[in-house]
N, CA, C and O atoms as a MOPAC input file, in Angstrom:
PM7 MOZYME 1SCF
protein

 N    -17.18600 1    16.11100 1    21.48300 1
 C    -16.52200 1    16.38500 1    20.24900 1
 C    -17.14600 1    15.50700 1    19.18500 1
 O    -17.33700 1    14.30600 1    19.37700 1
 N    -17.46500 1    16.14200 1    18.03900 1
 C    -18.03700 1    15.40700 1    16.94200 1
 C    -17.01300 1    14.39400 1    16.30100 1
 O    -15.79600 1    14.49900 1    16.45600 1
 N    -17.60300 1    13.43900 1    15.59300 1
 C    -16.74100 1    12.42800 1    14.91200 1
 C    -15.74500 1    13.05700 1    14.00600 1
 O    -14.56900 1    12.69400 1    14.04600 1
 N    -16.17300 1    14.02700 1    13.15400 1
 C    -15.31600 1    14.71400 1    12.17400 1
 C    -14.26100 1    15.55900 1    12.90500 1
 O    -13.10800 1    15.62900 1    12.48100 1
 N    -14.67500 1    16.20100 1    14.01300 1
 C    -13.77100 1    17.03000 1    14.76600 1
 C    -12.69200 1    16.15500 1    15.39100 1
 O    -11.52500 1    16.54500 1    15.42900 1
 N    -13.06800 1    14.97800 1    15.87900 1
 C    -12.08100 1    14.04800 1    16.43600 1
 C    -11.01300 1    13.64000 1    15.41200 1
 O     -9.81300 1    13.64100 1    15.68700 1
 N    -11.50800 1    13.29500 1    14.22900 1
 C    -10.54900 1    12.90200 1    13.11200 1
 C     -9.65300 1    14.05200 1    12.78600 1
 O     -8.44800 1    13.87300 1    12.61400 1
 N    -10.22200 1    15.24700 1    12.69500 1
 C     -9.40900 1    16.46000 1    12.31600 1
 C     -8.39600 1    16.73200 1    13.41900 1
 O     -7.26800 1    17.12600 1    13.12000 1
 N     -8.74300 1    16.54200 1    14.63300 1
 C     -7.85400 1    16.73000 1    15.78300 1
 C     -6.69300 1    15.74900 1    15.74200 1
 O     -5.53800 1    16.09900 1    15.98300 1
 N     -7.03200 1    14.54600 1    15.43600 1
 C     -5.95800 1    13.49200 1    15.30100 1
 C     -5.04000 1    13.77400 1    14.12500 1
 O     -3.83000 1    13.56400 1    14.22000 1
 N     -5.58700 1    14.23700 1    13.03700 1
 C     -4.78400 1    14.55800 1    11.83800 1
 C     -3.84800 1    15.70000 1    12.17200 1
 O     -2.68100 1    15.66700 1    11.78300 1
 N     -4.33100 1    16.72400 1    12.89000 1
 C     -3.47700 1    17.84700 1    13.31200 1
 C     -2.38800 1    17.38800 1    14.23000 1
 O     -1.24200 1    17.80700 1    14.06300 1
 N     -2.67900 1    16.55900 1    15.18000 1
 C     -1.59900 1    16.03100 1    16.02100 1
 C     -0.58900 1    15.17800 1    15.21200 1
 O      0.61300 1    15.19900 1    15.47800 1
 N     -1.09000 1    14.46500 1    14.26600 1
 C     -0.23400 1    13.65100 1    13.43100 1
 C      0.72000 1    14.50400 1    12.64100 1
 O      1.89300 1    14.15300 1    12.51200 1
 N      0.25100 1    15.62400 1    12.10300 1
 C      1.07200 1    16.57400 1    11.31400 1
 C      2.13800 1    17.25500 1    12.24600 1
 O      3.28700 1    17.44900 1    11.84900 1
 N      1.72000 1    17.60300 1    13.47900 1
 C      2.65300 1    18.24500 1    14.41600 1
 C      3.77700 1    17.23600 1    14.78500 1
 O      4.94100 1    17.61700 1    14.90900 1
 N      3.42000 1    15.99500 1    14.95100 1
 C      4.42800 1    14.92400 1    15.25600 1
 C      5.40600 1    14.86300 1    14.12000 1
 O      6.61800 1    14.79200 1    14.32800 1
 N      4.86300 1    14.89300 1    12.87800 1
 C      5.73100 1    14.72200 1    11.66600 1
 C      6.73900 1    15.92400 1    11.67500 1
 O      7.92000 1    15.72200 1    11.39400 1
 N      6.29500 1    17.12600 1    11.98500 1
 C      7.18400 1    18.27600 1    12.04500 1
 C      8.25600 1    18.13700 1    13.13500 1
 O      9.42100 1    18.48900 1    12.94900 1
 N      7.81000 1    17.61100 1    14.27100 1
 C      8.78800 1    17.42800 1    15.35600 1
 C      9.82200 1    16.30200 1    14.98600 1
 O     10.99000 1    16.40600 1    15.36100 1
 N      9.41000 1    15.28000 1    14.28600 1
 C     10.39200 1    14.28800 1    13.82800 1
 C     11.34900 1    14.86700 1    12.87500 1
 O     12.54900 1    14.60800 1    12.95800 1
 N     10.83600 1    15.68400 1    11.92200 1
 C     11.68500 1    16.33100 1    10.90700 1
 C     12.65500 1    17.22700 1    11.61800 1
 O     13.84700 1    17.15900 1    11.31900 1
 N     12.22600 1    18.07400 1    12.55200 1
 C     13.12600 1    18.95600 1    13.23900 1
 C     14.20100 1    18.16900 1    14.01400 1
 O     15.39000 1    18.47500 1    13.91400 1
 N     13.78400 1    17.17700 1    14.76900 1
 C     14.74700 1    16.39000 1    15.56500 1
 C     15.77100 1    15.69100 1    14.61800 1
 O     16.96100 1    15.61500 1    14.92500 1
 N     15.29500 1    15.21000 1    13.52000 1
 C     16.22600 1    14.48000 1    12.59400 1
 C     17.23900 1    15.41900 1    11.96200 1
 O     18.29700 1    14.97700 1    11.51300 1
 N     16.94600 1    16.64600 1    11.92200 1
 C     17.84800 1    17.67300 1    11.23700 1
 C     18.84100 1    18.27400 1    12.19300 1
 O     19.72100 1    19.01400 1    11.75100 1
 N     18.75400 1    18.00000 1    13.48100 1
 C     19.65100 1    18.44200 1    14.52300 1
 C     21.06500 1    17.81600 1    14.28300 1
 O     21.16800 1    16.72400 1    13.72500 1
 N     22.10200 1    18.49300 1    14.69100 1
 C     23.46500 1    17.97200 1    14.49900 1
 C     23.61300 1    16.55900 1    15.13300 1
 O     24.24300 1    15.67700 1    14.54900 1
 N     23.00900 1    16.35800 1    16.36700 1
 C     23.08300 1    15.06600 1    17.03100 1
 C     21.65500 1    14.70300 1    17.38800 1
 O     21.21300 1    14.95300 1    18.50900 1
 N     20.91200 1    14.10300 1    16.42800 1
 C     19.55500 1    13.73100 1    16.72500 1
 C     19.38500 1    12.74700 1    17.81700 1
 O     20.19000 1    11.82300 1    17.94000 1
 N     18.35800 1    12.90000 1    18.63400 1
 C     18.07100 1    11.92400 1    19.69900 1
 C     17.23800 1    10.77600 1    19.13400 1
 O     16.02200 1    10.87800 1    18.97700 1
 N     17.91400 1     9.71700 1    18.84400 1
 C     17.30900 1     8.52700 1    18.20600 1
 C     16.11200 1     7.97500 1    19.04400 1
 O     15.09200 1     7.52800 1    18.51900 1
 N     16.32000 1     8.04400 1    20.36900 1
 C     15.25600 1     7.49800 1    21.24300 1
 C     13.96900 1     8.35900 1    21.12500 1
 O     12.84500 1     7.86300 1    21.05200 1
 N     14.22000 1     9.65100 1    21.11400 1
 C     13.02500 1    10.57700 1    20.95200 1
 C     12.40400 1    10.41400 1    19.55400 1
 O     11.17900 1    10.43000 1    19.43100 1
 N     13.17800 1    10.26700 1    18.55700 1
 C     12.64600 1    10.05200 1    17.22400 1
 C     11.81100 1     8.75000 1    17.16300 1
 O     10.75100 1     8.72800 1    16.53700 1
 N     12.27500 1     7.69800 1    17.79400 1
 C     11.58600 1     6.39200 1    17.79600 1
 C     10.27000 1     6.55400 1    18.52700 1
 O      9.23500 1     6.04900 1    18.09300 1
 N     10.32500 1     7.30800 1    19.71300 1
 C      9.07400 1     7.49600 1    20.46800 1
 C      8.08500 1     8.32200 1    19.69600 1
 O      6.90300 1     7.97800 1    19.68600 1
 N      8.50100 1     9.40900 1    19.03600 1
 C      7.63500 1    10.21800 1    18.18800 1
 C      7.02700 1     9.40000 1    17.04900 1
 O      5.83900 1     9.52500 1    16.75200 1
 N      7.85300 1     8.55900 1    16.41200 1
 C      7.35300 1     7.77600 1    15.28300 1
 C      6.27800 1     6.79100 1    15.74600 1
 O      5.27100 1     6.58000 1    15.07000 1
 N      6.51700 1     6.19600 1    16.91300 1
 C      5.53100 1     5.25000 1    17.48600 1
 C      4.21500 1     5.97300 1    17.74100 1
 O      3.16100 1     5.45400 1    17.37400 1
 N      4.23700 1     7.12900 1    18.34400 1
 C      3.04700 1     7.91900 1    18.60300 1
 C      2.39600 1     8.30300 1    17.26000 1
 O      1.17100 1     8.24800 1    17.14700 1
 N      3.14100 1     8.67000 1    16.29700 1
 C      2.60400 1     9.02200 1    14.97900 1
 C      1.90300 1     7.84200 1    14.38100 1
 O      0.82500 1     8.00000 1    13.80800 1
 N      2.46800 1     6.66600 1    14.48800 1
 C      1.84700 1     5.44700 1    13.97500 1
 C      0.56300 1     5.14500 1    14.66900 1
 O     -0.43500 1     4.76900 1    14.05500 1
 N      0.60700 1     5.32600 1    16.02100 1
 C     -0.62800 1     5.05900 1    16.80500 1
 C     -1.71200 1     5.98600 1    16.34600 1
 O     -2.84600 1     5.53800 1    16.17900 1
 N     -1.43800 1     7.26100 1    16.12800 1
 C     -2.45600 1     8.21100 1    15.63500 1
 C     -2.94600 1     7.82100 1    14.27800 1
 O     -4.14800 1     7.87800 1    14.01800 1
 N     -2.01400 1     7.40700 1    13.36100 1
 C     -2.43900 1     7.01800 1    12.02700 1
 C     -3.43400 1     5.82900 1    12.08300 1
 O     -4.44200 1     5.81000 1    11.37700 1
 N     -3.11900 1     4.85600 1    12.93100 1
 C     -4.03100 1     3.74100 1    13.09000 1
 C     -5.36300 1     4.11200 1    13.67300 1
 O     -6.38300 1     3.57700 1    13.23700 1
 N     -5.40400 1     4.98700 1    14.62200 1
 C     -6.62700 1     5.48900 1    15.19500 1
 C     -7.43800 1     6.22200 1    14.09500 1
 O     -8.64100 1     5.99700 1    13.96000 1
 N     -6.78400 1     7.08000 1    13.33000 1
 C     -7.51300 1     7.78600 1    12.22600 1
 C     -8.12700 1     6.82500 1    11.27800 1
 O     -9.30100 1     6.94300 1    10.92600 1
 N     -7.29000 1     5.80400 1    10.82700 1
 C     -7.80800 1     4.83000 1     9.86800 1
 C     -8.97400 1     4.07300 1    10.46200 1
 O     -9.95100 1     3.83600 1     9.75200 1
 N     -8.92900 1     3.66600 1    11.76100 1
 C    -10.02500 1     2.97900 1    12.37500 1
 C    -11.27200 1     3.81000 1    12.38400 1
 O    -12.34700 1     3.29500 1    12.07700 1
 N    -11.17600 1     5.08800 1    12.72800 1
 C    -12.33700 1     5.95200 1    12.74600 1
 C    -12.90700 1     6.19000 1    11.38100 1
 O    -14.12500 1     6.28600 1    11.23000 1
 N    -12.05400 1     6.28900 1    10.36400 1
 C    -12.58300 1     6.43200 1     9.02200 1
 C    -13.30600 1     5.21300 1     8.55200 1
 O    -14.33000 1     5.30800 1     7.87400 1
 N    -12.79100 1     4.08100 1     8.90100 1
 C    -13.44200 1     2.82000 1     8.51200 1
 C    -14.83000 1     2.73300 1     9.15200 1
 O    -15.78100 1     2.29800 1     8.50300 1
 N    -14.95400 1     3.14000 1    10.41000 1
 C    -16.18400 1     3.06300 1    11.10100 1
 C    -17.22300 1     4.06900 1    10.54000 1
 O    -18.43000 1     3.83200 1    10.58000 1
 N    -16.70900 1     5.18300 1    10.02700 1
 C    -17.60200 1     6.20800 1     9.54500 1
 C    -18.21500 1     5.89500 1     8.26800 1
 O    -18.99800 1     6.68900 1     7.74800 1

């Protein structure tokens, strides 16, 4: 996978996580543990994207 393709893949996963967090948060009884886990994963992806951009 090329460098740019990797960054685009991570950005896509980041956006999907954002949508999942939004959907979970709008449920009548949101699962706070799931939201926390999704947010941590989203943050990890964001940090990885930033690291790759800095290296590029």
